C-alpha positions as CSV (number, residue, x, y, z in Angstrom):
1,M,151.1,11.8,148.2
2,F,153.4,13.9,145.9
3,L,153.2,14.1,142.2
4,S,157.0,14.0,141.8
5,E,156.8,10.3,142.9
6,F,155.1,9.5,139.6
7,D,157.9,10.7,137.3
8,F,160.2,8.9,134.9
9,L,162.6,9.7,132.2
10,L,161.7,9.0,128.5
11,P,163.9,9.6,125.5
12,D,162.0,11.8,122.9
13,E,162.6,9.2,120.2
14,L,160.4,6.6,122.0
15,I,157.4,8.8,121.7
16,A,155.5,7.3,118.8
17,Q,154.7,9.8,116.2
18,T,152.8,7.4,113.7
19,P,150.8,4.2,114.3
20,P,152.3,0.9,113.3
21,V,152.4,0.0,109.7
22,A,149.5,-2.4,110.3
23,R,146.9,-2.1,113.1
24,G,147.7,-4.6,115.8
25,A,151.3,-4.9,114.9
26,S,152.3,-3.6,118.4
27,R,154.3,-5.0,121.2
28,L,152.6,-6.0,124.6
29,L,154.3,-5.9,127.9
30,T,152.7,-8.1,130.5
31,L,152.9,-7.1,134.1
32,D,151.9,-9.3,137.1
33,K,150.4,-6.8,139.6
34,H,151.2,-9.1,142.5
35,T,154.8,-9.8,141.9
36,G,155.9,-7.2,139.5
37,A,157.0,-9.8,137.0
38,V,157.2,-8.6,133.3
39,A,157.4,-10.2,130.0
40,D,157.8,-9.1,126.3
41,R,155.0,-10.2,124.0
42,Q,153.1,-9.2,120.9
43,F,149.6,-7.8,121.1
44,R,148.4,-10.6,118.8
45,D,149.2,-12.9,121.7
46,L,146.4,-11.4,123.7
47,P,143.8,-14.2,123.3
48,S,146.3,-16.7,124.7
49,L,147.0,-14.4,127.8
50,L,143.4,-14.2,128.8
51,E,141.2,-16.9,130.2
52,R,137.9,-18.5,129.0
53,G,135.1,-16.7,130.8
54,D,137.0,-13.4,131.1
55,L,134.8,-10.4,130.3
56,L,136.5,-7.9,128.2
57,V,135.1,-4.3,128.4
58,V,135.8,-1.8,125.7
59,N,135.0,1.9,125.2
60,D,133.0,2.3,122.0
61,T,133.1,6.1,121.9
62,R,134.0,7.6,118.5
63,V,136.5,10.5,118.1
64,F,135.1,13.5,116.1
65,A,137.3,16.0,114.2
66,A,137.3,18.5,116.9
67,R,140.2,20.7,115.7
68,L,139.1,23.5,113.6
69,R,141.6,25.6,111.5
70,G,140.7,28.8,109.9
71,R,141.1,32.6,110.1
72,R,140.4,35.6,112.1
73,Q,137.9,38.2,110.8
74,P,138.7,40.9,109.8
75,G,142.3,40.6,108.7
76,G,142.5,36.8,107.9
77,G,145.2,35.9,110.4
78,R,145.4,32.1,111.2
79,A,143.3,30.9,114.0
80,E,142.7,27.5,115.5
81,C,140.0,26.2,117.8
82,L,139.9,22.8,119.6
83,L,136.3,22.1,120.8
84,V,136.4,20.8,124.3
85,R,132.9,20.7,125.6
86,R,129.4,21.8,124.3
87,I,127.9,24.3,126.6
88,D,124.6,25.4,125.0
89,V,122.4,24.8,121.9
90,D,119.8,27.1,120.4
91,H,118.0,27.1,117.1
92,E,120.8,28.8,115.1
93,S,124.0,28.2,117.0
94,E,126.0,26.1,119.5
95,T,128.3,27.4,122.3
96,W,131.4,25.4,123.1
97,E,134.2,25.6,125.5
98,A,137.3,25.7,123.4
99,L,141.0,26.0,123.5
100,V,142.0,28.7,121.0
101,H,145.2,29.9,119.3
102,P,146.5,32.5,119.2
103,G,145.1,33.0,122.7
104,Q,146.3,36.4,123.4
105,R,144.6,37.9,120.2
106,L,141.3,36.1,120.5
107,K,139.6,38.3,123.1
108,E,135.9,38.7,123.8
109,G,134.2,39.8,120.6
110,S,136.8,38.3,118.3
111,R,135.3,36.8,115.1
112,L,136.5,33.5,113.4
113,E,135.7,31.7,110.2
114,F,136.5,28.1,109.3
115,G,135.9,26.4,106.0
116,D,133.9,28.1,103.1
117,G,130.7,27.9,101.1
118,A,128.2,25.3,102.4
119,D,131.0,24.1,104.7
120,R,131.7,27.5,106.5
121,I,131.4,27.8,110.2
122,R,131.3,31.3,111.7
123,G,132.5,31.9,115.3
124,E,132.5,34.5,117.9
125,V,134.5,34.5,121.1
126,R,131.9,35.2,123.8
127,A,134.0,34.8,127.1
128,R,137.3,34.0,128.6
129,R,137.6,30.9,130.8
130,F,140.3,29.5,133.0
131,H,143.7,28.2,131.7
132,G,143.3,29.8,128.3
133,R,139.9,28.5,127.4
134,R,137.2,30.5,125.7
135,L,133.4,30.3,125.2
136,V,132.9,30.4,121.4
137,R,129.6,30.6,119.7
138,L,129.5,28.6,116.4
139,M,127.1,29.1,113.5
140,T,126.7,27.4,110.2
141,E,124.7,28.2,107.0
142,G,121.7,26.0,107.7
143,R,123.5,22.6,108.0
144,P,124.0,20.9,111.2
145,L,127.1,21.9,113.0
146,S,128.3,18.4,113.7
147,E,128.0,17.6,110.0
148,V,130.1,20.5,108.9
149,V,132.8,19.9,111.7
150,D,133.1,16.2,110.5
151,R,133.6,17.5,107.0
152,I,136.2,20.2,107.6
153,G,137.7,19.6,111.0
154,H,141.0,17.8,111.8
155,M,141.6,14.8,114.1
156,P,142.7,16.1,117.5
157,L,146.1,14.3,117.7
158,P,147.7,15.1,121.2
159,P,150.4,17.7,121.4
160,Y,153.3,15.3,121.8
161,I,152.7,14.1,118.3
162,K,154.8,16.7,116.4
163,R,153.1,16.6,113.0
164,D,149.8,17.7,111.4
165,D,147.1,15.1,111.2
166,A,147.0,13.0,107.8
167,A,144.1,11.5,106.1
168,S,145.0,8.1,107.5
169,D,144.6,9.4,111.1
170,H,140.8,9.6,110.6
171,D,140.9,5.8,110.5
172,R,143.9,4.9,112.7
173,Y,143.1,7.3,115.5
174,Q,139.8,5.4,115.9
175,T,139.0,1.9,117.2
176,V,137.5,-0.6,114.9
177,Y,134.4,-0.8,117.3
178,A,133.9,2.9,117.6
179,Q,130.1,3.7,117.6
180,H,129.1,6.8,119.4
181,R,130.4,10.2,118.4
182,G,131.6,12.4,121.1
183,S,135.4,12.1,122.1
184,I,138.1,14.6,121.5
185,A,140.8,11.9,122.1
186,A,140.9,8.2,121.4
187,P,140.7,5.5,124.0
188,T,144.1,4.5,122.8
189,A,144.4,1.0,124.4
190,G,141.7,0.0,121.8
191,L,143.6,1.2,118.8
192,H,145.6,-2.2,118.7
193,V,142.4,-4.3,118.3
194,T,141.6,-5.7,114.9
195,P,138.6,-7.6,113.6
196,E,140.7,-10.7,113.4
197,L,141.8,-10.4,117.1
198,L,138.1,-9.9,118.1
199,A,137.3,-13.2,116.2
200,A,140.2,-15.0,118.0
201,L,138.9,-13.7,121.4
202,D,135.4,-15.0,120.6
203,A,136.8,-18.4,119.6
204,R,138.7,-18.7,122.9
205,G,135.5,-18.1,124.8
206,I,136.3,-14.6,126.1
207,E,133.2,-12.5,126.5
208,R,133.0,-8.8,125.5
209,T,130.8,-5.9,126.1
210,S,131.0,-2.2,125.4
211,V,130.4,0.9,127.6
212,T,130.7,4.4,126.3
213,L,132.8,7.2,127.9
214,H,133.3,10.3,125.8
215,V,136.9,11.2,126.4
216,G,137.2,15.0,127.1
217,Y,140.0,17.3,128.1
218,G,139.7,16.1,131.8
219,T,141.4,12.7,130.9
220,F,144.5,14.5,129.7
221,Q,144.5,17.8,131.7
222,P,147.8,18.4,133.4
223,I,148.0,18.1,137.2
224,R,149.1,21.5,138.4
225,T,149.3,20.7,142.1
226,E,152.2,18.9,143.8
227,Q,149.9,17.5,146.4
228,V,148.0,14.8,144.3
229,D,144.8,14.9,146.3
230,E,144.4,18.5,145.5
231,H,143.8,17.8,141.8
232,R,140.2,17.8,140.5
233,M,139.2,15.9,137.4
234,E,136.7,17.5,135.0
235,E,133.5,15.5,134.4
236,E,133.2,13.2,131.4
237,H,129.9,11.6,130.3
238,Y,129.3,7.9,130.1
239,A,126.5,5.4,129.2
240,V,126.1,1.7,130.0
241,S,123.4,-0.2,128.2
242,P,121.2,-2.8,129.8
243,D,123.0,-5.5,127.9
244,A,126.4,-4.2,129.2
245,A,125.2,-3.9,132.7
246,A,123.8,-7.5,132.7
247,A,127.1,-8.8,131.3
248,I,129.1,-7.0,133.9
249,T,126.8,-8.1,136.7
250,R,127.0,-11.7,135.6
251,A,130.8,-11.6,135.6
252,H,130.9,-9.8,138.9
253,R,128.6,-12.2,140.7
254,E,130.3,-15.4,139.3
255,G,133.8,-14.1,140.3
256,R,135.1,-14.0,136.7
257,R,137.8,-11.5,135.7
258,I,136.6,-8.2,134.2
259,V,139.4,-6.9,132.0
260,A,139.1,-3.2,131.0
261,V,140.5,-2.1,127.7
262,G,141.9,1.3,128.6
263,T,141.8,3.7,131.4
264,T,138.5,5.3,130.2
265,S,136.8,1.9,130.4
266,T,138.3,1.5,133.9
267,R,137.0,4.8,135.1
268,T,133.6,4.1,133.7
269,L,133.4,0.7,135.5
270,E,134.6,2.0,138.8
271,S,132.1,4.9,138.7
272,L,129.1,2.6,138.5
273,A,126.9,1.9,141.4
274,I,126.7,-1.7,142.6
275,T,123.9,-3.0,144.8
276,S,124.4,-5.1,147.8
277,D,123.6,-8.2,145.7
278,G,126.3,-7.4,143.1
279,A,124.1,-5.9,140.4
280,V,125.4,-3.1,138.2
281,A,122.8,-0.7,136.9
282,A,122.4,0.5,133.4
283,G,122.2,4.2,132.6
284,A,124.0,7.4,131.7
285,G,125.8,9.9,133.9
286,A,128.9,11.8,134.4
287,T,132.1,10.9,136.3
288,S,134.8,13.1,137.8
289,L,136.5,10.0,139.4
290,F,140.2,10.5,140.0
291,I,141.8,7.1,140.7
292,T,144.9,7.2,142.7
293,P,146.9,4.8,144.8
294,G,144.8,3.6,147.7
295,H,141.7,3.3,145.4
296,T,139.8,-0.1,146.0
297,F,138.8,-1.5,142.6
298,R,135.4,-3.0,142.9
299,L,135.0,-4.3,139.4
300,V,138.2,-4.2,137.3
301,S,140.6,-7.1,137.8
302,G,142.7,-6.8,134.6
303,L,143.7,-3.8,132.5
304,I,145.0,-3.3,129.0
305,T,146.6,0.2,128.7
306,N,149.2,2.1,126.7
307,F,152.2,3.8,128.3
308,H,151.3,7.2,129.8
309,L,152.9,10.5,130.4
310,P,154.9,11.0,133.5
311,R,153.1,13.0,136.3
312,S,149.7,12.3,134.7
313,S,146.3,11.2,136.1
314,L,146.5,8.2,133.8
315,L,149.9,7.1,135.3
316,L,148.4,7.5,138.7
317,L,145.5,5.4,137.8
318,V,147.7,2.6,136.4
319,S,149.8,2.8,139.6
320,A,146.8,2.6,141.8
321,F,145.9,-0.7,140.0
322,A,149.4,-2.4,140.0
323,G,151.4,-0.5,142.5
324,R,153.6,2.5,141.9
325,E,156.8,0.5,142.3
326,H,155.8,-2.2,139.9
327,V,154.5,0.2,137.3
328,L,157.7,2.4,137.3
329,A,159.9,-0.6,137.1
330,A,157.8,-1.9,134.2
331,Y,158.3,1.5,132.5
332,E,162.0,1.4,133.0
333,H,162.0,-2.0,131.4
334,A,160.0,-0.6,128.5
335,V,162.4,2.2,128.0
336,R,165.4,-0.2,128.0
337,E,163.7,-2.5,125.5
338,R,162.7,0.5,123.2
339,Y,158.9,0.2,123.5
340,R,156.9,2.9,121.7
341,F,155.1,5.3,124.1
342,Y,151.9,7.1,124.3
343,S,148.8,7.2,122.0
344,Y,150.2,5.5,118.9
345,G,152.7,3.5,121.0
346,D,152.7,-0.2,122.4
347,A,150.5,-1.6,125.1
348,M,150.6,-3.3,128.6
349,L,148.4,-6.1,129.9
350,I,148.3,-5.8,133.8
351,S,146.8,-8.7,135.7
């Protein structure tokens, strides 16, 4: 299977740079994965498009302000650090794998400073890693690092959003049901959901449960091999509570639809062990599951998702669920109809 088979043309002006004026005021393209039929709807129509007894599974991770902007020491030149993954913790510092800028100047031993006063973080580049990453040791003046990062950090908007983050992004680049801090990117299919929509889903008899997958760089890392099966996903950590496992088990055993809100919820569900009698176990773990066409979906029977980048692991996942031809045809329709694409864009319901 070749990566070039999962390409499409997208005009730059269709890449959403800001969220809709009101949360939930998005369009919804429905796709029948069996026939390829599409229809143009609004996201607020979702309750009428689901069935009583469906189980909706959301990802309740919370995005943290993982982008630090500061200066190099000495000299004061600008520096930026995107925290990707925590590697180690001791009594006075944390070591993180990070993407840094300017990469060429931030060699081993380089010192960094972010914020000031009680909100100051001091950093030191400890080692070079692959694809421009560094190991960075971070220290604060007696306050927990996570607290200072949340105070001075910037929301890690994806690089195709060509603007600095705004104060409003701290709310809009976060789902209304976010609970557990740990992601460096939002599970964007959930950004359309409002409290009013959740109430409407409840009133229709649609069950809902939450899993947690902390979205890391692995979800968005570019595929650098033309042969798809040569790509390796980075691990991301997930947790499934006993209540969530029980709800998923009931729906699975009863043959009810399990509709995942987002590719991250999908990867979590498809990573879970299922016993011979259909039980799903609670617990925490890590997944590097790379879902490509040919994958047999064991739990997920419906998917709500945004529109994804060409040649990406997320587009491959959606193509595995609905078929490459159906998905690319639906994307062509979305381009013709001027849907908004990517994180702050419109959504699809595939069933």
